[in-house]
N, C-alpha and C positions, 0 to 999 in steps of 0.2 A: 119679629124680625122683618126688616124691610128688604125688598128685592129691588135691585136697580133695573134699568131698562134692559141691560144685557142678561139679566137673570141671576147675577152673582149677588150673594147677600152683602149688604153694607157692612155688617159686622166683620166679615172676612177682610174687606178693604181697610177697615180701621185697624185690625190686628196686624195687617201687613205694614202699615205706617208705623205702628209702635215697634215692631221688630226691626224694621229697616232704619228708622229714624235714629240719629245718634243720641245717646243718653249718657249715663254715667260711664266714665272710663272703666275698663275692666282692669282689675288689679292683677299683678303678676301671679298671685297665689290662687286666684279663683278656680282655675282648672286643676290645680295641684292639691289644694287643701279644701275641706278636711278629708283626709284619707287615712285610715288607721295604719296603713302600710308606710306612711310618710312621717311618723312621729319621732323617728330616730334619725340622726344625721346621715345623709347620703349624698353621693356625687350630684352636682348641679346638672339637671337635665338641660340639653342644648337650648330649648326654648326660653330658659330662665337665665342663661349666662350673661346676657347684656344687662339685665336688671341687677344682678349681683355685682357685676363689674362697676356699674354706675353707683350703686350704694356704697361700695368700699373705695371708689376712685382708683380702681386697678384695671389693668389690661384684660380684655375678654379671655385671652389664652390663659392668663394667670387665674382668673375666676373659674374657668372651666376645669383647670387642673388642681387647684389648691383649696377652693372653697367648698362648703357643704351647705345643704338646706334641710330644714325639717318643718313640720307643721305643729303649731300650737293652736288647736281648734281650727278656726278659719284663717288664722294668721300664718303667713309664710315667713319664716325666719331664716337668716343666713349667717354664716360665720366664716371668716377668712382667717386661717391659722398662721398668717405671717407674724413675724416678731414673737414666735413661741407662744402664741395664744392657744388656749385649750378649747377645742370644739367638741370634745367628748364630755361625758358627765364629770362634774366636779368631784374631787377627792375630799370627802368629808371625814376621813379617818382621823382620829386624834392620837394615833400611834403609828409611826412609820419606821419600819425596821432599818431603812437606810439612814434616817435621821438619828436614830438611837446609836447606830454604829459610828456615825460621824461625831456625835457627842462624846463617845468613849475616847476618841482621839483628840477632841477639842473641848475638854470640860469647861463649863462656864461660859461658852461663847454666847454673845448677845444675839447672834443671828445664824441661821443655817441657810446656805445658798440653795437656790431653786434647782441647781444642778443635782443636789442631793434629795430635796423634798419632792421634786417634780413640779411642773408648771400647773398641774391640775389641783393642787392643794388650795384650800380656801383660808388657811391659817398662816399667821406670822409665827415662825418657829424659832426657838432659842434652846439653849442648853442650860439645864439646872443641874450643875455638877456633871455627872456622866449620863444624864437622862434628857431625852428630847421632850420639849414641852410645847404643846400647841397653844399659841397665844390668841390675840384678838383675831376676829374674822376680818379678812381683807378683801374677800370677794363675795358678793351676794349671789344666791343661788335661786333659780326659779323653781316652781312646783315640780317640774319634770327632772330637776337635778343638774341643770346646766348653768354655768356662770353667766349672769345677766349682762355684764359689760361686754362680753365677747359676741353677743348675738344682736343682729339688727333686723327689724321688720322690713320686708320688701313691700313696696306699694305698687 
């Protein structure tokens, strides 16, 4: 270790430059993720409202009131539930009591409204006679069980 004329180690001065000098920009999620407590959707913390609003092109007040965030490892993800988007876990059930009841009243219908199936279902539903049938998958689901199209990574 070298000592300067003032007696302070040079290494200390170099470390100070590294800490103070601007480097890579800090991402919105660095202080929030990864934290096991943040793996399920939760209200957007005040310090992240602006980043969420910018990502979804919505007003800060709307982002703070209507959006949620969660961590996927080190990634900070956000969901804005506007336009009936599902920010909770996807519904992967292949049997829905409400859909079955609807088919009893509408046998053979080629589609079942989302008002009946719910917006969380990942299937296209129809009626085969009086029975509800889960058709093709219309929403991809991530490993944690959330619809991938509804979540965006914050940077």
